[in-house]
Every structure is written in C-alpha cells, then in structure tokens.
C-alpha positions as CSV (number, residue, x, y, z in Angstrom):
1,M,3.4,-14.5,-14.9
2,K,1.9,-17.9,-14.3
3,Q,4.3,-20.5,-13.0
4,D,3.1,-24.2,-13.6
5,F,4.6,-27.2,-11.7
6,T,4.3,-30.9,-12.2
7,N,4.2,-31.7,-8.5
8,R,4.2,-30.2,-5.0
9,I,7.9,-30.8,-4.4
10,E,9.0,-29.0,-7.5
11,A,6.8,-26.1,-6.5
12,I,8.1,-25.9,-2.9
13,D,11.7,-26.1,-4.2
14,W,11.0,-23.2,-6.7
15,I,9.2,-21.1,-4.0
16,A,12.2,-21.6,-1.6
17,S,14.6,-20.6,-4.3
18,I,12.9,-17.3,-5.0
19,S,11.6,-16.3,-1.6
20,K,13.4,-13.3,0.0
21,D,12.2,-14.2,3.5
22,E,9.9,-16.5,5.4
23,G,6.8,-14.3,5.0
24,M,7.1,-14.4,1.2
25,F,7.6,-18.2,1.3
26,E,4.4,-18.6,3.4
27,V,2.3,-16.3,1.0
28,L,3.4,-18.3,-2.0
29,R,2.9,-21.7,-0.4
30,E,-0.6,-20.7,0.7
31,Q,-1.4,-19.6,-2.9
32,L,-0.1,-22.9,-4.2
33,N,-2.3,-24.8,-1.7
34,F,-5.4,-22.7,-2.6
35,N,-4.8,-23.2,-6.3
36,F,-4.4,-26.9,-5.9
37,I,-7.5,-27.3,-3.7
38,Y,-9.7,-25.4,-6.2
39,T,-8.3,-26.5,-9.5
40,G,-6.4,-29.7,-8.8
41,K,-3.2,-28.2,-10.4
42,Y,0.0,-26.8,-9.0
43,F,0.6,-23.3,-10.1
44,L,1.2,-19.7,-8.9
45,D,-0.1,-16.6,-10.6
46,M,2.5,-14.0,-10.1
47,S,0.9,-11.3,-12.2
48,E,0.1,-9.2,-9.1
49,E,2.6,-8.0,-6.4
50,I,3.3,-10.7,-3.8
51,G,1.6,-10.0,-0.5
52,Q,3.5,-9.8,2.8
53,V,2.7,-11.5,6.1
54,I,2.7,-9.0,9.0
55,M,2.7,-10.0,12.6
56,L,1.4,-7.5,15.2
57,D,2.2,-7.8,18.8
58,I,-0.5,-5.9,20.8
59,R,0.6,-6.8,24.3
60,R,0.9,-3.8,26.5
C-alpha cells in the first residue's frame, strides 16, 4: 500500500496515529524523509512489513 501526503505535517500526523510504538514511528519517519529527499514527494510505501528499531546495550 502506498500512502501519499500533501505535506510533511499531514504525513507526521498520520504516522503518529498508526504507530504502535516509538520505534515504528521512527522507521516510518525516516522512510518519509528518504522518499522526500530522493523524489521530492511525501509518501510511504507500506507494501513490505515495517521494520523495527532495536537498541543493543553491550556494556558489561
């Protein structure tokens, strides 16, 4: 599913409304930024499973 937006605020509001957690929000926001940088348009391509952000703490 491809979701198109007219501006960044609309996109961020939509992302915030569907995000289950902060990690999902960050992944979608970064995809939005990437798409805009390379195409000049605000959109998300949700045809694949949404990735997750994982934080590792390797302190001993």
